[in-house]
C-alpha positions in Angstrom: 0.3 -15.1 -15.8 -2.5 -12.5 -15.3 -1.9 -10.2 -12.4 -5.1 -8.3 -11.5 -6.2 -6.0 -8.7 -9.1 -7.5 -6.8 -10.9 -4.3 -6.1 -12.7 -2.0 -8.5 -12.4 1.3 -6.6 -10.3 3.3 -4.1 -12.3 4.2 -1.0 -12.1 7.6 0.5 -13.9 8.7 3.7 -13.8 12.5 3.7 -14.9 14.8 6.6 -15.9 18.2 5.0 -17.2 21.1 7.1 -18.2 24.1 4.9 -19.9 27.0 6.7 -21.5 28.1 3.4 -22.3 24.6 2.2 -20.7 22.6 -0.5 -21.7 23.4 -4.1 -19.3 21.0 -5.9 -16.5 18.6 -5.2 -14.0 16.5 -7.2 -11.7 13.8 -6.0 -8.7 12.6 -8.0 -6.3 9.7 -7.3 -2.9 9.6 -9.0 0.5 8.1 -8.8 3.8 8.7 -10.7 2.3 7.0 -13.8 -0.6 9.5 -14.0 -4.3 9.5 -13.1 -5.8 6.4 -11.5 -9.3 7.6 -11.2 -11.6 10.7 -10.6 -15.1 11.3 -9.3 -17.2 14.5 -8.9 -20.4 15.4 -7.3 -22.8 18.2 -6.3 -23.6 19.1 -2.7 -22.0 17.6 0.4 -19.8 14.7 -0.4 -21.0 11.3 0.9 -19.4 9.7 4.0 -17.7 7.2 1.7 -16.6 7.9 -1.9 -15.6 5.0 -4.2 -13.2 6.3 -6.9 -13.4 3.9 -9.9 -9.9 2.8 -10.9 -8.8 3.2 -14.6 -6.5 0.2 -14.4 -7.0 -3.3 -13.0 -3.5 -4.3 -13.9 -1.3 -4.8 -10.8 1.9 -4.4 -12.7 0.8 -0.9 -14.0 -0.1 0.1 -10.4 3.2 -1.2 -9.0 5.3 0.9 -11.5 3.5 4.1 -10.4 4.4 3.8 -6.7 2.5 5.6 -3.9 -0.9 7.0 -4.5 -1.9 10.7 -3.8 -5.5 11.6 -3.3 -6.5 15.2 -4.1 -9.9 16.7 -3.2 -11.1 20.1 -4.5 -14.2 21.5 -2.8 -16.1 24.6 -3.9 -18.7 26.2 -1.6 -21.8 28.1 -2.5 -19.9 31.5 -2.4 -17.6 30.1 -5.1 -14.7 29.8 -2.6 -12.4 26.9 -3.5 -10.3 24.7 -1.2 -7.9 22.0 -2.4 -6.7 19.3 0.0 -4.2 16.5 -0.7 -3.3 13.4 1.4 0.2 12.3 2.1 1.5 9.4 0.0 -0.7 6.3 0.4 1.5 3.2 0.5 0.3 0.3 -1.7 0.8 -3.1 -0.2 0.8 -6.1 -2.5 -0.6 -9.4 -1.1 -0.6 -12.6 -3.2 -4.1 -14.0 -2.6 -2.8 -17.4 -3.9 -0.7 -17.6 -0.7 -2.9 -15.9 1.8 -6.1 -14.1 2.2 -6.0 -11.5 4.9 -9.2 -9.9 6.0 -9.3 -7.0 8.5 -11.8 -7.6 11.3 -11.8 -4.8 13.9 -8.2 -4.2 14.7 -6.9 -7.7 13.9 -5.9 -9.4 10.7 -7.4 -12.9 10.1 -5.5 -15.1 7.7 -7.1 -18.1 6.1 -5.3 -20.8 4.2 -7.4 -23.2 2.2 -4.7 -24.8 0.2 -4.0 -28.3 1.7 -5.9 -30.7 -0.6 -6.5 -34.4 0.2 -7.2 -37.3 -2.2 -10.7 -38.6 -2.1 -11.6 -40.5 1.1 -8.1 -39.9 2.5 -6.5 -38.1 5.4 -2.9 -38.5 4.2 -1.0 -35.3 3.3 1.0 -35.5 0.1 4.6 -34.1 -0.3 3.3 -31.4 -2.6 1.8 -29.6 0.4 5.1 -29.2 2.2 5.8 -25.7 0.7 2.3 -24.6 1.9 3.0 -26.0 5.3 6.4 -24.1 5.4 4.7 -20.8 4.6 2.1 -21.3 7.3 4.8 -22.2 9.9 6.7 -19.1 9.0 3.6 -17.0 9.7 3.0 -18.8 13.0 6.6 -18.0 14.0 6.1 -14.3 13.0 2.9 -14.1 15.0 3.7 -16.4 17.9 1.0 -14.9 20.1 -1.8 -15.4 17.6 -4.1 -18.4 17.9 -4.2 -20.8 15.0 -7.3 -22.9 14.2 -7.3 -25.9 11.9 -10.5 -26.9 10.2 -11.0 -30.1 8.2 -13.5 -30.4 5.4 -14.9 -33.1 3.2 -17.3 -33.2 0.2 -20.9 -34.2 0.7 -20.6 -37.7 -0.8 -21.4 -40.4 1.7 -22.8 -40.5 5.2 -22.5 -37.4 7.3 -21.2 -39.2 10.4 -18.3 -40.8 8.3 -17.5 -37.4 6.7 -17.3 -35.7 10.1 -14.8 -38.2 11.3 -12.8 -37.9 8.1 -12.7 -34.1 8.4 -11.5 -34.5 12.0 -8.7 -36.9 10.9 -7.7 -34.4 8.1 -7.5 -31.6 10.6 -5.4 -33.7 13.0 -3.1 -34.7 10.1 -2.4 -31.0 9.3 -1.9 -30.3 13.0 0.7 -33.1 13.3 2.5 -31.9 10.1 2.6 -28.3 11.4 4.0 -29.4 14.7 6.8 -31.4 13.1 7.6 -28.5 10.7 7.6 -26.1 13.7 10.1 -28.5 15.3 8.1 -28.9 18.5 6.6 -32.2 19.7 2.9 -32.3 19.1 0.9 -31.2 22.1 -2.6 -32.3 22.8 -4.8 -30.2 20.5 -8.1 -28.8 21.6 -11.0 -31.2 21.4 -12.1 -31.7 17.9 -15.4 -29.9 17.2 -18.3 -31.3 15.1 -18.5 -29.6 11.7 -20.9 -30.1 8.9 -19.5 -31.6 5.7 -19.6 -29.4 2.6 
């Protein structure tokens, strides 16, 4: 199984104030395994620096532990200042289980893993593990709202596909309610969605 990092760079947002102006800067990222990446430039550093990572292998990154970022700034009078961050914790998220996307100060999780047979709203037993994972997250975040969206392909008439996508969403809702061990409550009215 291939385990890869889904980003090509570490992002740093420095705030540098040099009374004599910045002549040169260098940023290095490292962990216990060694250097992860380095970037240099002339003049004032940009508001966002993307340090290209030497490795895209998640296992190599995991062995090295926390990341330390070091920035060396030299001003026009040849004075040098070296700054280092505290350890940056690395969190590993399996994108096959969940996709978390930060939006403002919230985390939005999307699950797109429940598959239906063609022209069917019946949920197969193979989806139970996925349902259990979603129920566990709902229990952890009991105050968070959960939206269920049904989809279809674009084969057939749009009106039929809209009704099929609504039935699929309702099937997932009922299964989640049973797994959560609560009687299904009346869901919000189903909304009209375009088939894809």
